[in-house]
C-alpha positions as semicolon CSV with decimal commas, in nm:
position;residue;x (nm);y (nm);z (nm)
1;M;9,497;5,687;8,569
2;R;9,742;5,864;8,799
3;F;9,886;6,064;8,505
4;A;9,536;6,181;8,409
5;F;9,468;6,297;8,765
6;V;9,799;6,487;8,788
7;F;9,745;6,640;8,443
8;G;9,394;6,746;8,545
9;V;9,521;6,912;8,862
10;V;9,798;7,095;8,672
11;A;9,551;7,210;8,404
12;A;9,311;7,340;8,670
13;M;9,592;7,528;8,843
14;A;9,703;7,683;8,513
15;A;9,347;7,793;8,435
16;A;9,311;7,949;8,780
17;S;9,644;8,129;8,738
18;A;9,539;8,262;8,397
19;G;9,207;8,378;8,543
20;H;9,390;8,559;8,824
21;A;9,625;8,723;8,573
22;D;9,323;8,842;8,371
23;E;9,161;8,984;8,685
24;L;9,483;9,169;8,775
25;A;9,509;9,314;8,424
26;D;9,146;9,426;8,446
27;G;9,213;9,576;8,790
28;K;9,512;9,769;8,663
29;A;9,298;9,907;8,378
30;V;9,034;10,017;8,629
31;F;9,303;10,185;8,841
32;L;9,461;10,367;8,546
33;T;9,174;10,450;8,312
34;K;8,831;10,299;8,376
35;A;8,748;10,470;8,706
36;A;8,649;10,832;8,655
37;P;8,832;11,011;8,798
38;S;9,121;10,769;8,767
39;C;9,270;10,625;9,086
40;A;9,614;10,716;8,950
41;I;9,531;11,087;8,960
42;C;9,529;11,082;9,341
43;H;9,725;10,774;9,448
44;T;10,086;10,666;9,411
45;L;10,122;10,299;9,323
46;S;10,459;10,189;9,185
47;D;10,328;9,887;8,994
48;A;10,091;10,113;8,799
49;G;10,349;10,386;8,744
50;A;10,113;10,622;8,927
51;N;10,245;10,924;9,115
52;G;9,932;11,091;9,251
53;M;9,982;11,339;9,533
54;I;9,635;11,382;9,681
55;G;9,547;11,048;9,838
56;P;9,763;10,813;10,041
57;V;10,061;10,639;9,884
58;L;9,924;10,289;9,843
59;D;10,274;10,135;9,843
60;D;10,315;10,268;10,200
61;L;9,958;10,216;10,321
62;K;9,951;9,855;10,196
63;P;9,574;9,809;10,208
64;D;9,436;9,457;10,189
65;E;9,170;9,358;9,938
66;A;8,876;9,413;10,177
67;R;8,996;9,763;10,265
68;V;9,032;9,858;9,897
69;K;8,685;9,722;9,816
70;K;8,528;9,920;10,098
71;A;8,711;10,244;10,005
72;V;8,630;10,212;9,635
73;T;8,267;10,122;9,695
74;Q;8,186;10,375;9,969
75;G;8,456;10,640;9,933
76;V;8,679;10,771;10,213
77;G;8,718;11,136;10,312
78;V;8,753;11,333;9,988
79;M;8,778;11,014;9,781
80;P;8,455;10,963;9,585
81;A;8,250;10,646;9,606
82;Y;8,259;10,435;9,290
83;G;7,992;10,187;9,399
84;E;7,744;10,316;9,145
85;S;7,984;10,398;8,861
86;L;8,190;10,076;8,857
87;S;8,056;9,723;8,834
88;A;8,106;9,476;9,118
89;A;8,350;9,288;8,891
90;D;8,550;9,609;8,834
91;I;8,565;9,678;9,208
92;D;8,672;9,320;9,281
93;A;8,939;9,343;9,010
94;V;9,086;9,674;9,127
95;A;9,086;9,554;9,488
96;A;9,268;9,234;9,390
97;Y;9,513;9,431;9,178
98;V;9,600;9,687;9,446
99;A;9,630;9,422;9,720
100;T;9,855;9,211;9,497
101;A;10,066;9,512;9,392
102;V;10,131;9,614;9,754
103;G;10,190;9,257;9,873
104;T;9,887;9,199;10,095
105;K;9,731;8,931;9,874
């Protein structure tokens, strides 16, 4: 009985970890190619190999997930809003990816 419980907990944790890894991979794809224009055109983010020179350097800014979601959805300054061109899942994924890449998640 105890073995089954422990195995179940470990399996659930592995599934959650795999789901998070999938979300991060999706978020990186949004950052690099799916968003139009691409986030990488304007932003520098080491994890993505992006060296944009228009927007803030995300490695230095270190935005948390909520800040990325708001910026991507509504736009900021000259940054366009992607709230109508990206799905909610895409926005969640890119926010999780950026926050993880800069160490705020």
